[in-house]
PATIDREN-655297 format. One record per residue: residue in three letters; x, y, z of N, C-alpha, C, CB in turn. Coordinates in steps of 0.001 Angstrom, whole numbers, plus 500000, padded with zeros to 6 digits. Glycine has a CB too. Example, Ala and Ser with C-alpha at 12.3 -4.5 7.8 and 13.67 -1.06 7.14 Angstrom:
residues 2
ALA513190494310507800512300495500507800513200496700507800511308495527509046 SER512850497750507080513670498940507140512900500030507870514084499402505725 
***
This chain:
residues 199
MET105303669371189350104999670892189404104706671008190725103818671468188481 ASN104795672173191503104445672804192846102954673241192617105479674138193273 THR102501673060193698100745673961194071101114675204193457100140674350196079 PHE101769675788194169101751677492193501101861677403192363102847678563193846 LEU102713676603191544102903677162189727101677676892189445104053676296188477 LYS100412675598189831099877675422189183098577676113189125100009674476189195 THR098455676655190895097685677596191068097755679003190450097690677640192171 GLY098718679029189890099240680291189032098552680314187605100948680218188804 ILE099026679075187136098484678836185697097055678641185554099094677652185094 LEU096240677662186659095032678028186623094132679030186679094799677637187085 LEU095024680277187538094099681236187359094410682399186263093896681774188651 GLY095691682233185926095994683185184619095199682995183459097385683017184096 PHE094619681210183549094097680801182117092208680896182531094841678815181558 SER092060681486183628090830681714183727089870683368183253090810681346185096 LEU090947683546182406090635685267182189090079684787180823092190686683182160 MET088892685272180187088237684745178734087695685514178673087488683594178401 SER087096686028177467085659686834176819085068686026175695085995688445176104 ALA083906685977175652083071684594174790082286685946173909081632683113176067 SER082214685661172556080945686531171777080721685389171133081190688019170725 LEU079764685426170451078896684372168553079239684964168058077258684082167831 MET079411684305166680079808684341165526079728683162164886080882684797165487 SER079432682995163556078915681661163249079537681653161611077013681513163475 LYS080400680797161496081399680531159981081044679019159820083469680791160142 ASP080769678684158396080508677111158207081979676676157212078702676765157223 ARG082636676241158395084121675526158120083974674994159285085615676391157855 ASP085694674324159498086372673925160669086574674839161555087479673417160448 PHE087183674992162934087593675874163476088823676668162792087764675392164595 SER089121678017163643089978678596163003090305679400164314089547679268161639 VAL091854679428164195092882680247165128093316681296164888093917679765165366 SER092996682273165495093702683817164821094338684453166064092392685112164076 VAL095509684338166072096690684558166894097023685877166991097801683877166444 GLY096246686846168333096341688365168320097751688609169308094758689160169014 SER097439689483169541098790690411170691098929689865171539098658691808171391 ILE100189690073172314100662689399173220101375690946174127101719688053172538 THR100609691189175257100813692194176617101477691142177282099346692888177545 ALA102920692197178001103416691527179399103805689790178459101705691497181053 LYS103128688890179774103171687508179454101629686707179329104080686865180602 THR100992687727178352099511687531178428099150687409176787098673688918179294 VAL098527686133176196098784685990174987097154686063174563099724684657174655 HIS097016686534173854095181686960173122095200685820171664094978689384172280 PHE094149685084171445093755684503170488092245684610170283094218683321170591 GLU091433683962169430090160683913168864090155682540168355089878685004167798 VAL089258681824168358089020680816167933087352681094167078089215679799169171 SER087403680745165920086190680568165313085630679381165111086203681053164295 ASN084328678827164941083646677651165195084190676667166234083532677022164013 ALA084103677132167350084897676395168730083804675599169264085527677533170063 ARG082762675080168950082354673937169055082562672971169237082071673754168648 ASN082681672258170561083282671157170722084582671260170577082837670303170021 MET085353671864170921086929671888170914087510671900171945087496672845170351 SER088210671715172376089399671378173735090434672180173148090033669527174067 ILE090961673126174285092462673679174339093433673116175254092478675067174682 PHE094439672972174829095673672218175933096773673182175929096396670558175385 ILE097581673344177007098814673962176729099961672368176847099109675445178065 TYR100823672280176534102084671596177187102959672103176877102397670372177004 ASN104329671498177726105974671852177521106271670596177039106997672306178931 ASP107603670525176607108937669179176078109016668201177226110853669861175855 THR109028668921178608109485668206179717108116667577180644110464669270180584 GLU107347668448180701106290667968181799105005667462181332105929669077182723 GLY104843667560179699103913667210179117102569668300179125103743665961179647 GLU101299667685179543100299668739179862100392669340180948099125668363179864 LEU100151670825181173099574672080181884098502672080182290099528673101181284 TYR097541672168181149096448673055181334095709672389180160096763674746181268 SER094491672117180147093115671398179708092003672615179725092630670034180892 GLU091000672551178661090054673768178780089144673283177543090852675466178605 ASN087702672348177728086651672558176493086218673892176425085337671687176593 LEU085926674019175184085272675290174970083731675486174717085895675811173918 GLY083418674339174633081683674103175118081040674691173400080974675569177005 SER080285675506173800079176675235172220078852676579171659077394674419172546 GLU080081677890172384080092679043171550080907679013170118080634680100172399 ASP079988679600169030080822679661167468082018680173167963080165680749166107 HIS082504681194168451083711681978168472083668682526169445083982682811167554 ILE085018682098170520085555682349171391086892683437171297085704681195171792 ALA086898684591172006087937685020172475088849684863173936087625685985172276 LYS090179684261173723090671683929175069091899684983175021091103682194175319 SER092239684938176144093310685819177023094037684454178254092194687455178083 TYR095176684060177874095939683208178901096838683972179597096689682082178321 ASP097009684212180847098238684982181436099451683621181751097672685966183119 LEU100842683843180741101467682591181376102609682828182354102006681686180289 GLN102383684405183264103005684627184189103825683467185004102183685234184801 ALA103298682787185081104146681496185874104456680544185553103778680975186733 LEU104912680742184060105605679659183426107178680078183712105174679514181748 SER107926679313183482109629679394183536109523679838181854110748677534184030 PRO111137680171181792111282680380180258111528678914179463112637681444179971 GLY111189678368178190110716677005177375110419677112176277109685676334177771 THR109805676211175780108972676223174820107791675473175200109555675789173696 TYR106644675865175024105611675674175216104518675238173908105422676711175891 TYR103249674827173984102672674638172811100943674552173094103369673301172154 LEU100686675456172287098679675287172395098329674498171561097597676615172019 ILE097322673554171665097053672809171025095410673036171113097742671635171362 ALA094988673212169660093268673436169611093202671720168719092493675383168337 GLU092064671241169296091565669788168817090128669768168859092100668559169734 SER089482669996167626088203669523167064087827668121167045088134669903165815 GLU086519667530166474086215666310166282087208666081165114084700666058166058 SER087397666851164187088248666457162869089567667169162588087407666721161616 ARG090436667971163703091296668147163252091977668616164457091169668776162179 ILE093790669008164356094288669312165697095708670147165055094570667738166816 GLU095334671456165957096540672327165285097329672330166538096162674009164624 LYS098688672868166098099395672991167308100254674477166958100406671508167633 TYR100634674811168120101003676526167924102399676570168731099646677810168761 ARG103478676647168422104337677160169610104279678360170402105452677239169238 ILE104256678401171556104621679338172322106289679400172846103667679204173372 SER106956680628172867108287680994173320108331681565174647108886681911172427 ILE109064681434175702109302682477176715110968682233176762108363682223178312 ASP111671683783176684112952683375176503113216684328177770113737683601174942 LYS114497683763178216115594684066179358114927685630180231117464684393178419 ASN114619686527179031114102687839179768112577688092180054114522689016178943 ASN112072686805179968110466686687180382109548687000178846110020688108181803 MET109988687542177641109288687942176398108703686798176239110073688429175174 VAL107618686742175367106802685544175156106125686073173666105598685203176567 ASN106660685207172845106280684933171586105405683616171122107429684950170969 MET104248683906170844103424682818169943103209683019168162101836682833170627 GLU103901681924167974103493681723166426102302681804165687103746680666166104 LYS102099682708164394100730682931164378100351681796163332100304684502163980 THR100985680736162877100943679953161756101117678598162610102100680333160546 PRO100581677553162450100407676245163181101852675537162825098953675304162616 VAL102494674870164138103693674276163790103217672933163030104642674038165105 SER101954672289163432101355671545162408099986671278162751102063670331162141 SER099519671008161505097750670913161685097421669259160766096699672736160598 VAL096877668499162057096400667385161285095170666851161169096958666519161559 SER094402666357160270093338665889160376093002664728160817092964665998159568 LYS092037664406161290092304663206162266091514662192161293091625663372164057 PRO091541660761161555090985660043160322089540659692160999091987658567159746 GLU088934659667159317087175659243159563087100657225159486085908660183157695 PHE086323656689160373086042655423159815084639655357160046086833654247160398 THR084093654535158744083112653916158543082508652415158622083086654259157744 ILE082185651906159564082018650732159843080742649902159606082316650745160922 SER080453649027158775079399648335158021080015647100158217079090648759156479 ASP078958646053159283079247644507159882080670644386159623078366643155159101 HIS081709643916158804082901643818158986083888644425158104083058642717159089 MET083397645040157299083963645934156545084392647507157515082855646101155296 VAL085715647979156995085877649457157837086466650326156715087043649432159348 LYS085853650950156462086727652026155804087186653415156265086154652298154761 LEU088423653630156136089252654856156411089414655881155493090455654529156684 HIS089387657330156042089669658378155003089887659241155867088661658781153938 LEU090933659824155126091802660848156195092206661418155074093102660303157361 ALA091878663136155374091875664292154277092903665150154572090573665141154189 GLY093552666069153838094321666854153918095625666357153993093996667542154743 VAL096132664843153915097220664869153929098458665530152751097192663769154174 THR099694665645153466100770666304152791101978665518152697101074667519153416 ALA102124664317153671103489663555154166102622661770153514103927663818156606 PRO103447661250153666103096659847153920102814659562155188104043658987153552 VAL101492658270155402101153658064156505101352656778156800100061658455156694 GLN101586656294157974101939654662158262100839654366159141103520654259159056 ILE100177653221158280098939652943158581099383651110159149097766653288157051 SER098672650620160469098656649372160513097550648962161557099994648904160775 VAL097169647441160921096028646652161707096396645744162796095264645802160792 TYR095892645625163697096503644677164761095058643768165203097311645683166247 GLY095627642635165441094100641832165977094498641856167753093854639659165155 SER093545641447168231093412641734170126094054639868170699090832642153170854 ASP094942639811169602095376638398170565096837638275170973095101636947169719 SER097129637580172147098177638091173013099518638661172190098580636894174000 SER099868638042171090101154638510170339100719640067169319101716636981169179 ASN099627640721169713099517641663169000099819641305166987100545642648169827 THR099038640382166432099593639953164991099136641518164299098667638255164155 PRO100006641749163715099868642995162548099220642107161119101783643856162116 TYR097917642959161106097599641578159892097588642805158800095677640323160028 TYR098119644092159254098504645047157713099573646198158187096847646034156918 THR100426646631157545101217647740157858101924648115156887101979647591158844 GLY101760649643156381102118650165155180102307651213155438101407650081154197 SER103142652086154252103168653653154144102476653786153027104567654411154054 LYS101443655168153067100789655513152262100439656713152004100095654995152330 SER100830657403150449100752658816150077099841658970149835101367659349149253 ALA099073660147149622097824660673149547097650660533147831097741662289150278 THR096482660508147653096313660619146013095051662230146600095321658546144841 ASN095443663176145540094443664238145557093975664703147157093142663661144684 GLY095340664932147700095390665233149129094760664273150001094807666472149388 ALA094036663195149779093357662082150540093639660714150634092273662027150196 ILE093589659545151430093887658513151562092583657867152039094997658459152276 ASP092202656736151290090973655832151396091540654603151119089746656146150426 LEU091241653977152259091240652446152382090024651656153095092477652090153151 THR090233650408152800089030649930153048089724648307153570087883650069151575 PHE089363647811154947089450646738155916088589645681155827089314647180157106 ASP088650644262155303087979643419155697088339642966156714087799642704155016 LEU087723642915157694088410642504159497087534641126159603087849643979161226 ASP087955640183159445087486638802160166087067638883161468088528637793160230 PRO085899638701162045085532638470163239085908637143164119084315638605163107 GLU085964636342163244086632635029163278088294634628163780086490634664161909 THR089044635704163054090209636005163242090279636314164522090642636871162459 SER089817637650165186089928638095165877088620638942166431090897638453165576 ASP088127639029167475086973639675167677087292641265168056086190638890168776 THR088408641528168124088682643243168403090071643063167193089267643895170633 TYR090029644788167056091231644749165987091597646180166313090832644409164192 VAL093071646645166408093280648174166309093980648709164973094179648631167534 ILE093240649515164343094209650587163508094849651471163879093753651239162734 ARG096056651680163671096874652743164069097569653789162540098153651891165052 VAL097092654754162888097358655962161789098440656685162618095877657080161366 GLU099538656880161926100654657727162336100885658791161349101905656936162524 GLN100687660173161541100701661261160790101341662541161158099571661470160560 ASP102318662676160672103086663875161199103461663683162584102293665165161097 GLY103934662436162935104160662722164367102645662249165461104531664547164398 THR102184662516165168100421662551165349100164661106165566099403663155163846 VAL099578660108166644099063658770166141097866658867167010100067657344166348 PHE096960657993166266095553657917166038095704656402165997094871658747164681 ASN094558655543167494094109654379167373092845654262167357094535653697168139 LYS092153653372166400090730653073166372090885651795166633089904653381165127 VAL089786651551168264089518650045168367088087649922167717089560649445170014 ILE087811648463167196087073648007166425086766646904166817087418648037165382 THR085480646710167945084964645188168658084132644663167474083853645309170284 PHE084023643773167361082692642744166808082183641934167839083090641634165612 
***
């Protein structure tokens, strides 16, 4: 991507306004209006969140940490972007949501109001060599693997798990004498999370 395009994107993304508001739940993205090639949206419970803009061919185009505000109203000018499909990704410590943005050949912009995917991040609790994995909000089977750190990346566990009451709970007894480092890989709806555990 040339310097002019990057500069245009960064200048466009610099538009923002912020106000405070508090709610007692995970973040919520509310897609607002689109004027010209500017998309407007609000994020509630935006503390410690990050926003990314991706496209299918060049990967990440923009990223921003939202800081400590509870409620943020954002406006992103997409004037520098060519026609195609882009994704706005909102990520917190516990969840990732992906919203599709389409720019047609007439430079008309559409941002879907509901996420094309919403994935909860796995939570790990480690006590000595016992590792508990908890995954909430599960709607489809999840692939889970545990690998050792040896040169052959020996898989100690591989399986597809379905949720019980929307959650998956697994406990692994990881022997530090077999391997001093393990990687737990969780793949859900095309999103992969890797947790490295070292003893």
